[in-house]
PyMOL Python script that loads the backbone (N, CA, C, O; Angstrom):
from pymol import cmd

cmd.read_pdbstr("""\
ATOM      1  N   MET A   1      79.313  25.559 -37.918  1.00  0.00           N
ATOM      2  CA  MET A   1      79.675  26.946 -37.767  1.00  0.00           C
ATOM      3  C   MET A   1      78.402  27.789 -37.855  1.00  0.00           C
ATOM      4  O   MET A   1      77.549  27.549 -38.710  1.00  0.00           O
ATOM      5  N   LYS A   2      78.282  28.771 -36.972  1.00  0.00           N
ATOM      6  CA  LYS A   2      77.122  29.644 -36.960  1.00  0.00           C
ATOM      7  C   LYS A   2      77.231  30.656 -38.100  1.00  0.00           C
ATOM      8  O   LYS A   2      78.277  31.275 -38.294  1.00  0.00           O
ATOM      9  N   GLU A   3      76.145  30.817 -38.847  1.00  0.00           N
ATOM     10  CA  GLU A   3      76.133  31.790 -39.936  1.00  0.00           C
ATOM     11  C   GLU A   3      75.692  33.147 -39.399  1.00  0.00           C
ATOM     12  O   GLU A   3      74.775  33.242 -38.582  1.00  0.00           O
ATOM     13  N   VAL A   4      76.362  34.189 -39.873  1.00  0.00           N
ATOM     14  CA  VAL A   4      76.032  35.558 -39.488  1.00  0.00           C
ATOM     15  C   VAL A   4      75.675  36.311 -40.752  1.00  0.00           C
ATOM     16  O   VAL A   4      76.434  36.291 -41.721  1.00  0.00           O
ATOM     17  N   GLU A   5      74.544  36.966 -40.757  1.00  0.00           N
ATOM     18  CA  GLU A   5      74.090  37.691 -41.935  1.00  0.00           C
ATOM     19  C   GLU A   5      75.096  38.783 -42.312  1.00  0.00           C
ATOM     20  O   GLU A   5      75.547  39.550 -41.461  1.00  0.00           O
ATOM     21  N   GLY A   6      75.435  38.835 -43.588  1.00  0.00           N
ATOM     22  CA  GLY A   6      76.343  39.862 -44.086  1.00  0.00           C
ATOM     23  C   GLY A   6      77.820  39.532 -43.920  1.00  0.00           C
ATOM     24  O   GLY A   6      78.677  40.352 -44.247  1.00  0.00           O
ATOM     25  N   VAL A   7      78.127  38.334 -43.414  1.00  0.00           N
ATOM     26  CA  VAL A   7      79.524  37.946 -43.204  1.00  0.00           C
ATOM     27  C   VAL A   7      79.818  36.690 -44.012  1.00  0.00           C
ATOM     28  O   VAL A   7      79.117  35.685 -43.892  1.00  0.00           O
ATOM     29  N   ASP A   8      80.860  36.753 -44.835  1.00  0.00           N
ATOM     30  CA  ASP A   8      81.317  35.593 -45.589  1.00  0.00           C
ATOM     31  C   ASP A   8      82.596  35.078 -44.951  1.00  0.00           C
ATOM     32  O   ASP A   8      83.515  35.851 -44.679  1.00  0.00           O
ATOM     33  N   VAL A   9      82.657  33.780 -44.712  1.00  0.00           N
ATOM     34  CA  VAL A   9      83.862  33.152 -44.163  1.00  0.00           C
ATOM     35  C   VAL A   9      84.519  32.350 -45.276  1.00  0.00           C
ATOM     36  O   VAL A   9      83.877  31.526 -45.927  1.00  0.00           O
ATOM     37  N   VAL A  10      85.813  32.602 -45.487  1.00  0.00           N
ATOM     38  CA  VAL A  10      86.532  31.952 -46.570  1.00  0.00           C
ATOM     39  C   VAL A  10      87.822  31.366 -46.009  1.00  0.00           C
ATOM     40  O   VAL A  10      88.539  32.041 -45.270  1.00  0.00           O
ATOM     41  N   PHE A  11      88.121  30.127 -46.354  1.00  0.00           N
ATOM     42  CA  PHE A  11      89.384  29.500 -45.964  1.00  0.00           C
ATOM     43  C   PHE A  11      90.321  29.562 -47.159  1.00  0.00           C
ATOM     44  O   PHE A  11      89.960  29.165 -48.266  1.00  0.00           O
ATOM     45  N   VAL A  12      91.520  30.060 -46.927  1.00  0.00           N
ATOM     46  CA  VAL A  12      92.498  30.193 -48.005  1.00  0.00           C
ATOM     47  C   VAL A  12      93.706  29.331 -47.669  1.00  0.00           C
ATOM     48  O   VAL A  12      94.282  29.452 -46.588  1.00  0.00           O
ATOM     49  N   GLN A  13      94.081  28.474 -48.585  1.00  0.00           N
ATOM     50  CA  GLN A  13      95.243  27.608 -48.401  1.00  0.00           C
ATOM     51  C   GLN A  13      96.338  28.058 -49.366  1.00  0.00           C
ATOM     52  O   GLN A  13      96.159  27.965 -50.580  1.00  0.00           O
ATOM     53  N   PRO A  14      97.464  28.542 -48.851  1.00  0.00           N
ATOM     54  CA  PRO A  14      98.542  28.963 -49.745  1.00  0.00           C
ATOM     55  C   PRO A  14      99.218  27.766 -50.409  1.00  0.00           C
ATOM     56  O   PRO A  14      99.102  26.630 -49.951  1.00  0.00           O
ATOM     57  N   SER A  15      99.911  28.046 -51.479  1.00  0.00           N
ATOM     58  CA  SER A  15     100.654  27.018 -52.201  1.00  0.00           C
ATOM     59  C   SER A  15     101.739  26.426 -51.311  1.00  0.00           C
ATOM     60  O   SER A  15     102.260  27.103 -50.424  1.00  0.00           O
ATOM     61  N   THR A  16     102.071  25.182 -51.544  1.00  0.00           N
ATOM     62  CA  THR A  16     103.174  24.559 -50.818  1.00  0.00           C
ATOM     63  C   THR A  16     104.513  24.815 -51.515  1.00  0.00           C
ATOM     64  O   THR A  16     105.567  24.497 -50.964  1.00  0.00           O
ATOM     65  N   VAL A  17     104.476  25.390 -52.723  1.00  0.00           N
ATOM     66  CA  VAL A  17     105.690  25.742 -53.464  1.00  0.00           C
ATOM     67  C   VAL A  17     106.101  27.150 -53.032  1.00  0.00           C
ATOM     68  O   VAL A  17     105.329  28.096 -53.193  1.00  0.00           O
ATOM     69  N   GLU A  18     107.314  27.297 -52.482  1.00  0.00           N
ATOM     70  CA  GLU A  18     107.730  28.562 -51.880  1.00  0.00           C
ATOM     71  C   GLU A  18     107.613  29.748 -52.824  1.00  0.00           C
ATOM     72  O   GLU A  18     107.100  30.790 -52.415  1.00  0.00           O
ATOM     73  N   GLU A  19     108.061  29.639 -54.057  1.00  0.00           N
ATOM     74  CA  GLU A  19     108.012  30.764 -54.994  1.00  0.00           C
ATOM     75  C   GLU A  19     106.567  31.201 -55.254  1.00  0.00           C
ATOM     76  O   GLU A  19     106.266  32.394 -55.292  1.00  0.00           O
ATOM     77  N   GLU A  20     105.678  30.214 -55.434  1.00  0.00           N
ATOM     78  CA  GLU A  20     104.270  30.527 -55.653  1.00  0.00           C
ATOM     79  C   GLU A  20     103.654  31.162 -54.400  1.00  0.00           C
ATOM     80  O   GLU A  20     102.883  32.117 -54.491  1.00  0.00           O
ATOM     81  N   ARG A  21     104.006  30.621 -53.241  1.00  0.00           N
ATOM     82  CA  ARG A  21     103.471  31.132 -51.979  1.00  0.00           C
ATOM     83  C   ARG A  21     103.890  32.582 -51.771  1.00  0.00           C
ATOM     84  O   ARG A  21     103.074  33.401 -51.350  1.00  0.00           O
ATOM     85  N   LEU A  22     105.153  32.916 -52.060  1.00  0.00           N
ATOM     86  CA  LEU A  22     105.617  34.298 -51.903  1.00  0.00           C
ATOM     87  C   LEU A  22     104.923  35.229 -52.885  1.00  0.00           C
ATOM     88  O   LEU A  22     104.580  36.357 -52.531  1.00  0.00           O
ATOM     89  N   ALA A  23     104.712  34.769 -54.115  1.00  0.00           N
ATOM     90  CA  ALA A  23     103.998  35.578 -55.102  1.00  0.00           C
ATOM     91  C   ALA A  23     102.552  35.804 -54.660  1.00  0.00           C
ATOM     92  O   ALA A  23     102.023  36.907 -54.798  1.00  0.00           O
ATOM     93  N   GLN A  24     101.916  34.758 -54.128  1.00  0.00           N
ATOM     94  CA  GLN A  24     100.549  34.902 -53.631  1.00  0.00           C
ATOM     95  C   GLN A  24     100.505  35.894 -52.467  1.00  0.00           C
ATOM     96  O   GLN A  24      99.624  36.752 -52.410  1.00  0.00           O
ATOM     97  N   PHE A  25     101.446  35.773 -51.550  1.00  0.00           N
ATOM     98  CA  PHE A  25     101.484  36.667 -50.401  1.00  0.00           C
ATOM     99  C   PHE A  25     101.664  38.116 -50.850  1.00  0.00           C
ATOM    100  O   PHE A  25     100.984  39.009 -50.345  1.00  0.00           O
ATOM    101  N   ARG A  26     102.575  38.354 -51.794  1.00  0.00           N
ATOM    102  CA  ARG A  26     102.778  39.718 -52.299  1.00  0.00           C
ATOM    103  C   ARG A  26     101.488  40.263 -52.905  1.00  0.00           C
ATOM    104  O   ARG A  26     101.153  41.431 -52.707  1.00  0.00           O
ATOM    105  N   TYR A  27     100.766  39.423 -53.640  1.00  0.00           N
ATOM    106  CA  TYR A  27      99.501  39.877 -54.232  1.00  0.00           C
ATOM    107  C   TYR A  27      98.469  40.159 -53.143  1.00  0.00           C
ATOM    108  O   TYR A  27      97.860  41.229 -53.128  1.00  0.00           O
ATOM    109  N   TRP A  28      98.266  39.195 -52.222  1.00  0.00           N
ATOM    110  CA  TRP A  28      97.234  39.364 -51.201  1.00  0.00           C
ATOM    111  C   TRP A  28      97.486  40.609 -50.355  1.00  0.00           C
ATOM    112  O   TRP A  28      96.576  41.407 -50.133  1.00  0.00           O
ATOM    113  N   MET A  29      98.726  40.775 -49.883  1.00  0.00           N
ATOM    114  CA  MET A  29      99.019  41.879 -48.980  1.00  0.00           C
ATOM    115  C   MET A  29      99.311  43.186 -49.715  1.00  0.00           C
ATOM    116  O   MET A  29      98.968  44.264 -49.232  1.00  0.00           O
ATOM    117  N   GLY A  30      99.935  43.088 -50.866  1.00  0.00           N
ATOM    118  CA  GLY A  30     100.326  44.302 -51.578  1.00  0.00           C
ATOM    119  C   GLY A  30      99.263  44.860 -52.483  1.00  0.00           C
ATOM    120  O   GLY A  30      99.274  46.054 -52.784  1.00  0.00           O
ATOM    121  N   THR A  31      98.337  44.022 -52.929  1.00  0.00           N
ATOM    122  CA  THR A  31      97.317  44.486 -53.873  1.00  0.00           C
ATOM    123  C   THR A  31      95.910  44.264 -53.323  1.00  0.00           C
ATOM    124  O   THR A  31      95.166  45.223 -53.117  1.00  0.00           O
ATOM    125  N   TRP A  32      95.542  43.008 -53.085  1.00  0.00           N
ATOM    126  CA  TRP A  32      94.165  42.687 -52.716  1.00  0.00           C
ATOM    127  C   TRP A  32      93.731  43.379 -51.420  1.00  0.00           C
ATOM    128  O   TRP A  32      92.701  44.052 -51.388  1.00  0.00           O
ATOM    129  N   VAL A  33      94.515  43.214 -50.356  1.00  0.00           N
ATOM    130  CA  VAL A  33      94.137  43.818 -49.069  1.00  0.00           C
ATOM    131  C   VAL A  33      94.123  45.333 -49.185  1.00  0.00           C
ATOM    132  O   VAL A  33      93.189  45.979 -48.712  1.00  0.00           O
ATOM    133  N   THR A  34      95.141  45.906 -49.805  1.00  0.00           N
ATOM    134  CA  THR A  34      95.227  47.362 -49.939  1.00  0.00           C
ATOM    135  C   THR A  34      94.015  47.911 -50.685  1.00  0.00           C
ATOM    136  O   THR A  34      93.387  48.867 -50.231  1.00  0.00           O
ATOM    137  N   ASP A  35      93.684  47.314 -51.820  1.00  0.00           N
ATOM    138  CA  ASP A  35      92.549  47.778 -52.621  1.00  0.00           C
ATOM    139  C   ASP A  35      91.228  47.631 -51.871  1.00  0.00           C
ATOM    140  O   ASP A  35      90.402  48.543 -51.880  1.00  0.00           O
ATOM    141  N   ASN A  36      91.029  46.489 -51.223  1.00  0.00           N
ATOM    142  CA  ASN A  36      89.755  46.236 -50.555  1.00  0.00           C
ATOM    143  C   ASN A  36      89.594  46.996 -49.242  1.00  0.00           C
ATOM    144  O   ASN A  36      88.467  47.274 -48.831  1.00  0.00           O
ATOM    145  N   LEU A  37      90.684  47.334 -48.582  1.00  0.00           N
ATOM    146  CA  LEU A  37      90.588  48.241 -47.433  1.00  0.00           C
ATOM    147  C   LEU A  37      90.203  49.639 -47.914  1.00  0.00           C
ATOM    148  O   LEU A  37      89.358  50.300 -47.310  1.00  0.00           O
ATOM    149  N   ALA A  38      90.831  50.084 -49.006  1.00  0.00           N
ATOM    150  CA  ALA A  38      90.581  51.424 -49.537  1.00  0.00           C
ATOM    151  C   ALA A  38      89.135  51.591 -50.005  1.00  0.00           C
ATOM    152  O   ALA A  38      88.535  52.646 -49.798  1.00  0.00           O
ATOM    153  N   ASN A  39      88.570  50.551 -50.639  1.00  0.00           N
ATOM    154  CA  ASN A  39      87.203  50.696 -51.156  1.00  0.00           C
ATOM    155  C   ASN A  39      86.135  50.282 -50.139  1.00  0.00           C
ATOM    156  O   ASN A  39      84.944  50.337 -50.444  1.00  0.00           O
ATOM    157  N   GLY A  40      86.544  49.873 -48.944  1.00  0.00           N
ATOM    158  CA  GLY A  40      85.603  49.539 -47.880  1.00  0.00           C
ATOM    159  C   GLY A  40      84.995  48.162 -47.959  1.00  0.00           C
ATOM    160  O   GLY A  40      84.093  47.842 -47.184  1.00  0.00           O
ATOM    161  N   LYS A  41      85.471  47.324 -48.889  1.00  0.00           N
ATOM    162  CA  LYS A  41      84.921  45.979 -49.013  1.00  0.00           C
ATOM    163  C   LYS A  41      85.267  45.120 -47.799  1.00  0.00           C
ATOM    164  O   LYS A  41      84.476  44.268 -47.393  1.00  0.00           O
ATOM    165  N   ILE A  42      86.442  45.344 -47.224  1.00  0.00           N
ATOM    166  CA  ILE A  42      86.812  44.668 -45.979  1.00  0.00           C
ATOM    167  C   ILE A  42      87.151  45.735 -44.944  1.00  0.00           C
ATOM    168  O   ILE A  42      87.607  46.827 -45.284  1.00  0.00           O
ATOM    169  N   ARG A  43      86.922  45.402 -43.685  1.00  0.00           N
ATOM    170  CA  ARG A  43      87.215  46.321 -42.584  1.00  0.00           C
ATOM    171  C   ARG A  43      88.004  45.585 -41.520  1.00  0.00           C
ATOM    172  O   ARG A  43      87.693  44.438 -41.197  1.00  0.00           O
ATOM    173  N   PRO A  44      89.020  46.232 -40.975  1.00  0.00           N
ATOM    174  CA  PRO A  44      89.760  45.593 -39.884  1.00  0.00           C
ATOM    175  C   PRO A  44      88.882  45.523 -38.634  1.00  0.00           C
ATOM    176  O   PRO A  44      88.033  46.383 -38.400  1.00  0.00           O
ATOM    177  N   SER A  45      89.107  44.488 -37.847  1.00  0.00           N
ATOM    178  CA  SER A  45      88.361  44.361 -36.611  1.00  0.00           C
ATOM    179  C   SER A  45      89.314  43.888 -35.530  1.00  0.00           C
ATOM    180  O   SER A  45      89.927  42.834 -35.701  1.00  0.00           O
ATOM    181  N   PRO A  46      89.471  44.589 -34.453  1.00  0.00           N
ATOM    182  CA  PRO A  46      88.785  45.836 -34.140  1.00  0.00           C
ATOM    183  C   PRO A  46      89.284  46.978 -35.021  1.00  0.00           C
ATOM    184  O   PRO A  46      90.302  46.864 -35.702  1.00  0.00           O
ATOM    185  N   GLU A  47      88.531  48.088 -34.987  1.00  0.00           N
ATOM    186  CA  GLU A  47      88.911  49.254 -35.781  1.00  0.00           C
ATOM    187  C   GLU A  47      90.310  49.730 -35.362  1.00  0.00           C
ATOM    188  O   GLU A  47      90.666  49.647 -34.187  1.00  0.00           O
ATOM    189  N   PRO A  48      91.099  50.227 -36.323  1.00  0.00           N
ATOM    190  CA  PRO A  48      92.437  50.721 -35.974  1.00  0.00           C
ATOM    191  C   PRO A  48      92.370  51.988 -35.134  1.00  0.00           C
ATOM    192  O   PRO A  48      91.489  52.828 -35.318  1.00  0.00           O
ATOM    193  N   TYR A  49      93.311  52.108 -34.216  1.00  0.00           N
ATOM    194  CA  TYR A  49      93.458  53.305 -33.390  1.00  0.00           C
ATOM    195  C   TYR A  49      94.842  53.863 -33.681  1.00  0.00           C
ATOM    196  O   TYR A  49      95.847  53.247 -33.328  1.00  0.00           O
ATOM    197  N   VAL A  50      94.901  55.031 -34.327  1.00  0.00           N
ATOM    198  CA  VAL A  50      96.180  55.620 -34.716  1.00  0.00           C
ATOM    199  C   VAL A  50      96.821  56.277 -33.499  1.00  0.00           C
ATOM    200  O   VAL A  50      96.282  57.222 -32.923  1.00  0.00           O
ATOM    201  N   VAL A  51      97.983  55.754 -33.126  1.00  0.00           N
ATOM    202  CA  VAL A  51      98.733  56.242 -31.974  1.00  0.00           C
ATOM    203  C   VAL A  51      99.463  57.533 -32.336  1.00  0.00           C
ATOM    204  O   VAL A  51      99.550  58.454 -31.524  1.00  0.00           O
ATOM    205  N   GLY A  52      99.982  57.594 -33.552  1.00  0.00           N
ATOM    206  CA  GLY A  52     100.726  58.760 -34.003  1.00  0.00           C
ATOM    207  C   GLY A  52     101.440  58.446 -35.301  1.00  0.00           C
ATOM    208  O   GLY A  52     101.215  57.410 -35.927  1.00  0.00           O
ATOM    209  N   LYS A  53     102.310  59.374 -35.688  1.00  0.00           N
ATOM    210  CA  LYS A  53     103.036  59.213 -36.945  1.00  0.00           C
ATOM    211  C   LYS A  53     104.542  59.175 -36.694  1.00  0.00           C
ATOM    212  O   LYS A  53     105.062  59.909 -35.853  1.00  0.00           O
ATOM    213  N   GLY A  54     105.220  58.325 -37.423  1.00  0.00           N
ATOM    214  CA  GLY A  54     106.671  58.252 -37.366  1.00  0.00           C
ATOM    215  C   GLY A  54     107.185  57.409 -36.210  1.00  0.00           C
ATOM    216  O   GLY A  54     106.419  56.929 -35.374  1.00  0.00           O
ATOM    217  N   LEU A  55     108.512  57.240 -36.184  1.00  0.00           N
ATOM    218  CA  LEU A  55     109.130  56.379 -35.178  1.00  0.00           C
ATOM    219  C   LEU A  55     108.922  56.874 -33.755  1.00  0.00           C
ATOM    220  O   LEU A  55     108.906  56.075 -32.819  1.00  0.00           O
ATOM    221  N   LYS A  56     108.765  58.173 -33.581  1.00  0.00           N
ATOM    222  CA  LYS A  56     108.545  58.707 -32.230  1.00  0.00           C
ATOM    223  C   LYS A  56     107.277  58.132 -31.601  1.00  0.00           C
ATOM    224  O   LYS A  56     107.191  57.995 -30.380  1.00  0.00           O
ATOM    225  N   ALA A  57     106.304  57.800 -32.429  1.00  0.00           N
ATOM    226  CA  ALA A  57     105.029  57.294 -31.914  1.00  0.00           C
ATOM    227  C   ALA A  57     105.110  55.842 -31.458  1.00  0.00           C
ATOM    228  O   ALA A  57     104.206  55.369 -30.769  1.00  0.00           O
ATOM    229  N   VAL A  58     106.164  55.125 -31.822  1.00  0.00           N
ATOM    230  CA  VAL A  58     106.295  53.726 -31.423  1.00  0.00           C
ATOM    231  C   VAL A  58     106.329  53.617 -29.896  1.00  0.00           C
ATOM    232  O   VAL A  58     105.670  52.751 -29.320  1.00  0.00           O
ATOM    233  N   ASN A  59     107.089  54.484 -29.246  1.00  0.00           N
ATOM    234  CA  ASN A  59     107.163  54.438 -27.777  1.00  0.00           C
ATOM    235  C   ASN A  59     105.812  54.728 -27.139  1.00  0.00           C
ATOM    236  O   ASN A  59     105.460  54.125 -26.125  1.00  0.00           O
ATOM    237  N   THR A  60     105.058  55.644 -27.725  1.00  0.00           N
ATOM    238  CA  THR A  60     103.714  55.927 -27.221  1.00  0.00           C
ATOM    239  C   THR A  60     102.850  54.677 -27.295  1.00  0.00           C
ATOM    240  O   THR A  60     102.133  54.352 -26.348  1.00  0.00           O
ATOM    241  N   GLY A  61     102.921  53.976 -28.429  1.00  0.00           N
ATOM    242  CA  GLY A  61     102.167  52.739 -28.589  1.00  0.00           C
ATOM    243  C   GLY A  61     102.598  51.672 -27.601  1.00  0.00           C
ATOM    244  O   GLY A  61     101.758  50.976 -27.030  1.00  0.00           O
ATOM    245  N   LEU A  62     103.898  51.539 -27.395  1.00  0.00           N
ATOM    246  CA  LEU A  62     104.401  50.555 -26.430  1.00  0.00           C
ATOM    247  C   LEU A  62     103.957  50.896 -25.016  1.00  0.00           C
ATOM    248  O   LEU A  62     103.609  50.007 -24.239  1.00  0.00           O
ATOM    249  N   ASP A  63     103.968  52.191 -24.678  1.00  0.00           N
ATOM    250  CA  ASP A  63     103.487  52.612 -23.355  1.00  0.00           C
ATOM    251  C   ASP A  63     102.014  52.236 -23.177  1.00  0.00           C
ATOM    252  O   ASP A  63     101.603  51.804 -22.100  1.00  0.00           O
ATOM    253  N   MET A  64     101.223  52.405 -24.244  1.00  0.00           N
ATOM    254  CA  MET A  64      99.807  52.035 -24.165  1.00  0.00           C
ATOM    255  C   MET A  64      99.657  50.535 -23.950  1.00  0.00           C
ATOM    256  O   MET A  64      98.797  50.097 -23.185  1.00  0.00           O
ATOM    257  N   LEU A  65     100.497  49.742 -24.626  1.00  0.00           N
ATOM    258  CA  LEU A  65     100.441  48.290 -24.440  1.00  0.00           C
ATOM    259  C   LEU A  65     100.776  47.894 -23.015  1.00  0.00           C
ATOM    260  O   LEU A  65     100.126  47.022 -22.439  1.00  0.00           O
ATOM    261  N   ILE A  66     101.791  48.534 -22.442  1.00  0.00           N
ATOM    262  CA  ILE A  66     102.196  48.237 -21.067  1.00  0.00           C
ATOM    263  C   ILE A  66     101.064  48.556 -20.095  1.00  0.00           C
ATOM    264  O   ILE A  66     100.828  47.815 -19.141  1.00  0.00           O
ATOM    265  N   GLU A  67     100.360  49.677 -20.347  1.00  0.00           N
ATOM    266  CA  GLU A  67      99.251  50.074 -19.476  1.00  0.00           C
ATOM    267  C   GLU A  67      98.057  49.141 -19.628  1.00  0.00           C
ATOM    268  O   GLU A  67      97.236  49.015 -18.719  1.00  0.00           O
ATOM    269  N   GLY A  68      97.968  48.493 -20.773  1.00  0.00           N
ATOM    270  CA  GLY A  68      96.856  47.586 -21.041  1.00  0.00           C
ATOM    271  C   GLY A  68      95.930  48.163 -22.100  1.00  0.00           C
ATOM    272  O   GLY A  68      95.455  49.292 -21.979  1.00  0.00           O
ATOM    273  N   VAL A  69      95.683  47.390 -23.119  1.00  0.00           N
ATOM    274  CA  VAL A  69      94.821  47.817 -24.221  1.00  0.00           C
ATOM    275  C   VAL A  69      93.768  46.736 -24.428  1.00  0.00           C
ATOM    276  O   VAL A  69      94.081  45.545 -24.428  1.00  0.00           O
ATOM    277  N   SER A  70      92.532  47.154 -24.602  1.00  0.00           N
ATOM    278  CA  SER A  70      91.459  46.201 -24.827  1.00  0.00           C
ATOM    279  C   SER A  70      90.679  46.586 -26.084  1.00  0.00           C
ATOM    280  O   SER A  70      90.215  47.718 -26.222  1.00  0.00           O
ATOM    281  N   CYS A  71      90.548  45.630 -26.986  1.00  0.00           N
ATOM    282  CA  CYS A  71      89.760  45.811 -28.214  1.00  0.00           C
ATOM    283  C   CYS A  71      90.211  47.011 -29.039  1.00  0.00           C
ATOM    284  O   CYS A  71      89.386  47.764 -29.556  1.00  0.00           O
ATOM    285  N   LYS A  72      91.509  47.181 -29.158  1.00  0.00           N
ATOM    286  CA  LYS A  72      92.058  48.239 -30.013  1.00  0.00           C
ATOM    287  C   LYS A  72      93.188  47.652 -30.839  1.00  0.00           C
ATOM    288  O   LYS A  72      93.977  46.843 -30.350  1.00  0.00           O
ATOM    289  N   LYS A  73      93.258  48.065 -32.085  1.00  0.00           N
ATOM    290  CA  LYS A  73      94.373  47.702 -32.955  1.00  0.00           C
ATOM    291  C   LYS A  73      95.241  48.951 -33.051  1.00  0.00           C
ATOM    292  O   LYS A  73      94.903  49.892 -33.771  1.00  0.00           O
ATOM    293  N   LEU A  74      96.350  48.961 -32.333  1.00  0.00           N
ATOM    294  CA  LEU A  74      97.213  50.138 -32.316  1.00  0.00           C
ATOM    295  C   LEU A  74      97.995  50.241 -33.616  1.00  0.00           C
ATOM    296  O   LEU A  74      98.561  49.260 -34.098  1.00  0.00           O
ATOM    297  N   VAL A  75      98.016  51.452 -34.178  1.00  0.00           N
ATOM    298  CA  VAL A  75      98.675  51.675 -35.475  1.00  0.00           C
ATOM    299  C   VAL A  75      99.598  52.879 -35.358  1.00  0.00           C
ATOM    300  O   VAL A  75      99.221  53.917 -34.813  1.00  0.00           O
ATOM    301  N   VAL A  76     100.804  52.727 -35.872  1.00  0.00           N
ATOM    302  CA  VAL A  76     101.724  53.855 -36.021  1.00  0.00           C
ATOM    303  C   VAL A  76     101.842  54.115 -37.515  1.00  0.00           C
ATOM    304  O   VAL A  76     102.281  53.245 -38.268  1.00  0.00           O
ATOM    305  N   GLU A  77     101.454  55.305 -37.943  1.00  0.00           N
ATOM    306  CA  GLU A  77     101.539  55.639 -39.369  1.00  0.00           C
ATOM    307  C   GLU A  77     102.992  55.922 -39.733  1.00  0.00           C
ATOM    308  O   GLU A  77     103.712  56.608 -39.008  1.00  0.00           O
ATOM    309  N   VAL A  78     103.402  55.376 -40.876  1.00  0.00           N
ATOM    310  CA  VAL A  78     104.754  55.583 -41.361  1.00  0.00           C
ATOM    311  C   VAL A  78     104.762  56.832 -42.232  1.00  0.00           C
ATOM    312  O   VAL A  78     103.994  56.942 -43.188  1.00  0.00           O
ATOM    313  N   MET A  79     105.626  57.753 -41.897  1.00  0.00           N
ATOM    314  CA  MET A  79     105.716  58.996 -42.677  1.00  0.00           C
ATOM    315  C   MET A  79     106.541  58.753 -43.924  1.00  0.00           C
ATOM    316  O   MET A  79     107.511  57.995 -43.898  1.00  0.00           O
ATOM    317  N   GLN A  80     106.152  59.400 -45.026  1.00  0.00           N
ATOM    318  CA  GLN A  80     106.904  59.257 -46.277  1.00  0.00           C
ATOM    319  C   GLN A  80     107.661  60.514 -46.586  1.00  0.00           C
ATOM    320  O   GLN A  80     108.354  60.583 -47.601  1.00  0.00           O
TER     321      GLN A  80
END
""", "prot")
cmd.dss("prot")
cmd.show_as("cartoon", "prot")
cmd.util.cbc("prot")
cmd.orient("prot")
């Protein structure tokens, strides 16, 4: 594997026990990823492209997909 300066590659193997695997997934996605995205330790690639907010924006995103999207991570923000 080619090494790239400033990039760490890590292989993660989840537990084969379902309860443990679900607990790990909840931690990774609910805590670890959220915290590390917020503090800038990890960055999504490609960068996210916010299509809009709420369910109305889903159709806009789908229209963009139909037209063709290259190197974009389409995101619809969920309103609270």
